[in-house]
C-alpha positions in Angstrom: -95.2 -123.2 -149.6 -95.5 -119.7 -148.9 -95.0 -118.2 -145.5 -98.3 -116.7 -144.0 -98.3 -114.4 -141.2 -100.1 -115.6 -138.0 -102.4 -112.8 -136.6 -103.6 -114.4 -133.3 -106.8 -113.2 -131.7 -104.8 -112.9 -128.5 -101.1 -112.6 -129.4 -101.6 -110.3 -132.4 -103.2 -107.6 -130.5 -100.8 -107.7 -127.7 -97.7 -107.9 -130.0 -98.6 -104.5 -131.1 -98.5 -103.0 -127.6 -95.9 -104.3 -127.0 -77.2 -111.1 -111.2 -77.5 -114.1 -113.2 -79.6 -116.5 -111.1 -79.5 -120.2 -111.0 -83.2 -121.4 -111.5 -85.0 -124.6 -110.7 -86.6 -126.2 -113.7 -90.2 -125.6 -112.7 -91.1 -125.6 -116.4 -89.8 -129.0 -116.8 -91.7 -132.1 -118.5 -94.6 -133.6 -116.6 -93.7 -137.1 -115.6 -95.8 -140.0 -116.6 -95.3 -143.8 -115.4 -96.1 -145.5 -118.7 -97.3 -144.9 -122.2 -101.2 -144.9 -122.6 -102.8 -147.3 -124.9 -104.5 -145.5 -128.0 -107.0 -146.8 -130.2 -107.5 -146.4 -134.1 -108.3 -142.8 -135.2 -112.0 -142.1 -135.3 -111.9 -138.8 -137.3 -111.3 -138.4 -140.9 -108.7 -135.9 -142.4 -110.5 -132.6 -143.2 -109.8 -128.9 -143.9 -106.5 -128.0 -142.3 -107.0 -124.4 -140.9 -103.2 -123.8 -140.9 -102.8 -124.9 -144.5 -100.1 -122.4 -146.1 -98.6 -121.4 -142.6 -94.9 -121.7 -142.2 -93.0 -121.1 -138.9 -89.4 -121.1 -137.6 -88.8 -124.3 -135.7 -87.3 -123.2 -132.2 -85.2 -125.7 -130.2 -83.5 -122.8 -128.4 -83.8 -122.5 -124.4 -85.6 -119.6 -122.9 -86.6 -118.6 -119.4 -90.1 -117.7 -118.2 -90.8 -115.4 -115.2 -94.4 -114.7 -114.5 -96.7 -113.5 -111.7 -100.2 -114.9 -111.3 -103.6 -113.4 -111.7 -104.9 -113.7 -108.3 -103.1 -115.9 -105.7 -103.0 -119.7 -105.8 -103.7 -121.6 -102.7 -101.3 -124.5 -102.4 -102.2 -125.6 -98.9 -103.9 -125.0 -95.6 -102.6 -125.6 -92.0 -103.6 -125.3 -88.5 -102.4 -122.4 -86.4 -102.2 -122.0 -82.6 -105.0 -119.8 -81.2 -106.0 -119.7 -77.3 -104.1 -122.9 -76.5 -105.8 -125.0 -79.4 -105.1 -125.8 -83.0 -107.6 -124.2 -85.3 -107.7 -123.9 -89.2 -109.4 -120.5 -90.4 -108.9 -121.3 -94.0 -110.5 -124.8 -93.9 -113.4 -123.6 -91.7 -114.0 -120.8 -94.3 -114.2 -123.6 -97.1 -111.0 -122.8 -98.9 -109.5 -125.7 -100.7 -106.3 -126.3 -102.4 -106.0 -125.1 -106.0 -108.4 -122.3 -105.2 -107.5 -119.1 -106.7 -107.9 -116.0 -104.5 -109.0 -113.2 -106.6 -110.2 -110.4 -104.1 -110.5 -109.5 -100.4 -113.5 -107.3 -99.3 -113.8 -106.3 -102.9 -110.1 -105.4 -103.5 -108.2 -107.3 -106.2 -105.2 -109.2 -104.8 -102.4 -110.6 -107.0 -99.5 -110.9 -104.5 -99.0 -113.0 -101.2 -97.9 -109.8 -99.5 -101.3 -108.1 -100.2 -103.1 -111.1 -98.6 -100.8 -111.0 -95.8 -101.5 -107.3 -95.2 -105.3 -107.8 -95.4 -105.0 -110.6 -92.8 -103.0 -108.5 -90.5 -105.1 -105.6 -90.7 -108.4 -107.5 -90.1 -108.2 -107.3 -86.3 -109.9 -110.7 -86.3 -112.9 -109.5 -88.4 -114.3 -111.5 -91.1 -113.0 -111.0 -94.5 -115.1 -111.6 -97.5 -113.0 -113.5 -100.1 -113.7 -113.9 -103.9 -112.1 -117.2 -105.2 -112.2 -119.1 -108.5 -112.6 -122.8 -108.3 -113.1 -125.0 -111.4 -113.7 -122.0 -113.5 -116.6 -120.7 -111.3 -116.4 -117.7 -108.9 -117.4 -118.3 -105.1 -117.7 -116.0 -102.3 -116.3 -117.3 -98.9 -116.0 -115.6 -95.4 -112.7 -116.1 -93.7 -112.1 -115.0 -90.1 -108.4 -114.7 -89.2 -107.4 -115.6 -85.5 -104.8 -114.1 -83.3 -101.6 -116.0 -82.6 -98.3 -115.1 -81.0 -97.2 -113.9 -84.4 -100.2 -111.8 -85.1 -103.4 -112.5 -87.1 -103.2 -115.7 -89.3 -105.4 -117.4 -91.8 -103.8 -120.7 -92.2 -103.1 -120.6 -95.9 -100.1 -121.4 -98.0 -100.0 -119.3 -101.2 -98.1 -118.8 -104.3 -98.0 -115.6 -106.7 -95.1 -116.4 -109.1 -92.8 -119.0 -110.8 -89.8 -119.0 -112.9 -87.9 -121.6 -114.9 -86.4 -122.7 -118.2 -88.1 -124.5 -121.2 -87.6 -124.8 -125.0 -89.1 -122.5 -127.8 -91.4 -124.7 -130.2 -91.9 -122.2 -133.0 -91.3 -118.5 -133.8 -93.3 -116.5 -136.5 -90.7 -114.8 -138.5 -92.8 -111.8 -139.4 -94.3 -110.9 -135.9 -91.9 -112.6 -133.4 -94.8 -114.5 -131.9 -93.8 -117.7 -130.4 -95.1 -120.8 -128.6 -93.1 -123.0 -126.1 -93.2 -125.9 -123.6 -96.1 -127.8 -125.2 -97.8 -128.1 -121.8 -98.9 -125.5 -119.2 -96.9 -124.1 -116.4 -98.4 -125.8 -113.4 -97.9 -125.4 -109.6 -95.1 -127.6 -108.4 -97.1 -128.7 -105.4 -100.7 -129.0 -106.6 -100.3 -129.6 -110.1 -102.8 -126.9 -110.9 -102.3 -124.7 -114.1 -101.1 -121.4 -112.8 -103.3 -118.5 -113.8 -101.0 -115.7 -115.4 -101.3 -112.0 -114.8 -98.0 -110.9 -116.6 -94.7 -112.7 -117.7 -91.5 -112.1 -119.2 -89.3 -114.2 -121.6 -85.8 -114.1 -120.6 -82.4 -115.1 -122.1 -80.7 -118.0 -120.5 -77.5 -119.8 -120.6 -77.3 -123.8 -120.3 -74.9 -124.9 -117.5 -75.1 -128.6 -118.1 -77.4 -131.7 -118.2 -78.1 -134.3 -115.5 -78.5 -137.5 -117.3 -81.7 -139.3 -116.9 -82.1 -142.9 -115.5 -84.9 -145.3 -114.9 -87.1 -143.9 -112.0 -85.1 -140.8 -112.0 -85.6 -138.3 -114.8 -82.7 -136.1 -115.9 -82.8 -132.2 -116.2 -81.3 -129.5 -118.1 -79.5 -126.9 -115.7 -79.7 -123.3 -116.7 -79.2 -119.7 -115.6 -81.2 -116.6 -116.2 -79.2 -113.8 -118.0 -80.1 -110.2 -117.0 -81.6 -109.6 -120.4 -85.3 -109.8 -120.9 -86.1 -110.9 -124.6 -89.8 -110.5 -124.8 -93.4 -111.0 -123.3 -95.1 -114.2 -122.2 -98.8 -113.5 -122.8 -100.6 -116.6 -122.0 -100.3 -120.0 -120.1 -102.5 -122.9 -121.4 -102.6 -126.6 -121.1 -101.0 -126.9 -124.5 -98.2 -124.5 -124.0 -97.2 -120.9 -123.3 -97.3 -118.1 -125.9 -95.8 -114.8 -126.3 -93.8 -112.2 -128.3 -90.1 -112.1 -128.8 -88.6 -108.5 -129.0 -86.1 -109.9 -131.6 -85.8 -113.4 -133.2 -83.5 -115.6 -131.2 -80.2 -116.5 -132.8 -79.8 -120.0 -134.1 -83.4 -120.2 -135.3 -84.0 -122.3 -138.4 -85.8 -121.1 -141.6 -89.4 -121.2 -141.7 -91.0 -124.5 -142.6 -94.8 -125.6 -143.3 -96.7 -126.9 -140.3 -98.4 -130.2 -140.6 -101.8 -131.4 -139.6 -102.3 -134.3 -137.3 -103.3 -136.5 -140.3 -99.9 -135.8 -142.0 -98.0 -137.3 -139.0 -97.0 -140.8 -139.5 -95.5 -143.5 -137.3 -91.6 -143.9 -137.9 -88.6 -141.6 -137.9 -88.7 -137.9 -137.0 -86.3 -135.3 -135.6 -86.4 -133.1 -132.5 -84.3 -129.9 -132.0 -83.1 -129.0 -128.7 -80.3 -127.1 -126.8 -78.1 -128.9 -124.4 -75.0 -126.6 -124.2 -73.2 -123.6 -125.7 -73.3 -125.3 -129.0 -76.8 -124.2 -129.4 -79.9 -126.1 -131.1 -79.0 -129.4 -132.5 -81.1 -132.0 -134.4 -81.7 -135.4 -133.0 -83.5 -138.5 -134.4 -86.5 -140.0 -132.6 -89.3 -142.5 -133.6 -93.0 -141.8 -133.3 -95.7 -144.2 -132.5 -99.2 -144.7 -131.0 -100.6 -141.7 -132.7 -104.0 -140.5 -131.2 -105.4 -138.4 -134.0 -108.4 -137.3 -132.0 -106.3 -136.0 -129.1 -106.9 -132.4 -128.0 -104.6 -132.3 -125.1 -100.8 -132.4 -124.8 -100.1 -136.4 -125.0 -101.0 -137.0 -128.7 -98.4 -139.6 -129.5 -95.4 -141.5 -128.2 -91.9 -140.4 -128.9 -88.7 -142.7 -128.5 -85.2 -141.4 -128.8 -83.2 -143.3 -131.2 -80.3 -141.0 -131.6 -77.1 -142.6 -130.0 -75.4 -139.2 -129.2 -78.4 -137.9 -127.4 -79.0 -141.0 -125.4 -75.3 -141.0 -124.3 -75.5 -137.2 -123.4 -79.0 -137.2 -121.7 -80.2 -140.8 -121.3 -83.2 -139.7 -123.5 -85.7 -137.1 -122.8 -85.0 -135.0 -119.8 -86.7 -132.2 -117.9 -86.2 -128.8 -119.7 -86.7 -130.2 -123.2 -90.5 -129.6 -123.0 -91.3 -127.5 -126.2 -88.5 -129.1 -128.4 -89.9 -128.9 -131.9 -90.6 -132.3 -133.9 -90.0 -132.4 -137.5 -91.0 -135.1 -140.0 -90.8 -134.8 -143.8 -89.8 -131.4 -143.9 -92.7 -130.1 -141.8 -93.2 -129.0 -138.1 -95.5 -131.6 -136.6 -95.3 -131.0 -132.8 -93.4 -130.7 -129.6 -91.9 -132.9 -126.9 -94.1 -132.6 -123.7 -93.6 -135.6 -121.3 -91.0 -138.2 -120.3 -91.8 -141.5 -118.9 -90.3 -142.3 -115.5 -89.8 -145.9 -116.0 -88.1 -145.4 -119.5 -86.4 -142.0 -120.1 -85.9 -142.9 -123.8 -89.6 -142.4 -124.2 -92.2 -139.6 -123.8 -95.1 -138.0 -125.3 -95.6 -135.1 -128.0 -98.3 -132.9 -128.8 -99.8 -131.9 -132.4 -98.5 -128.6 -133.5 -102.1 -127.7 -134.6 -103.2 -128.2 -130.8 -100.6 -125.6 -129.7 -101.7 -123.1 -132.5 -105.3 -123.6 -131.4 -104.4 -122.9 -127.8 -102.8 -119.7 -129.0 -106.4 -118.9 -130.4 -105.2 -118.2 -134.0 -107.9 -117.5 -136.4 -109.1 -119.6 -139.5 -106.5 -118.8 -142.2 
């Protein structure tokens, strides 16, 4: 099957413009307690919009660093004012998971900017523009004076960093997809709104083996070199453009539709150490062919070597490509807390849809 260049509505345009530190695995797999029951597929196979598309399976580790678009509210708290406890943020109607976009009409994208506006308020009301559930709201916040200065009673976050796995790379454009799920705030679980992001080279420092009730994880280090741009963060993965194709990437293979995926044997590719991307056997079951999110089928690790090394699926393997019958069918997304040998996968077409690729 011929390789077809992917020209994403979002990625294609942006691609044309376009200390080693220990990091916590904030990009790790979401955790679920048990596999959901799925019924028979209700839809019938139809036209596959990615017919003829071939991509290079990833399996290599990469780092993500990004700043948020706006500032995410991760909590509110009371502050001491005139010998009593008050909560200015709560009184203003601010809620956890709100995204603070502007103060008095001025855009804010950093916690520092919010702090400066509150400190300079002298206790006068501030007009906040916030996004909540996809809708914009206007709220009025009145900071109060404390012993430390003016305070608003908000806990905020404006950036994140971590390590995940590349799912695919377009060999002609360098565009890539990874993780298979979005990067969410570690405290609230909210999808983090991205303003700008960087893909970073990493080194894997080891693996903490998973156990029942205690998922394992891949430990890694950011290297100083930036290797590309991260352009969007979605429920079905992160997407961007590499400045050069990563080493160890396999040759391009066709992508499969959800209707081509079958229960039974498959392979995943992931990086657990300096030996680079390796193939491991898994079994696929409970396929929900109508799924549009990032939990479309169940994966069970059957590879003895992988189970001995990791205990099954571990945090940091999210995005590991899944291959079946010579095609790229999806990616690993979740691990089950009560059975680390099992997890969920996402259809590759759901990831490509999230990257806003056109009809081909």
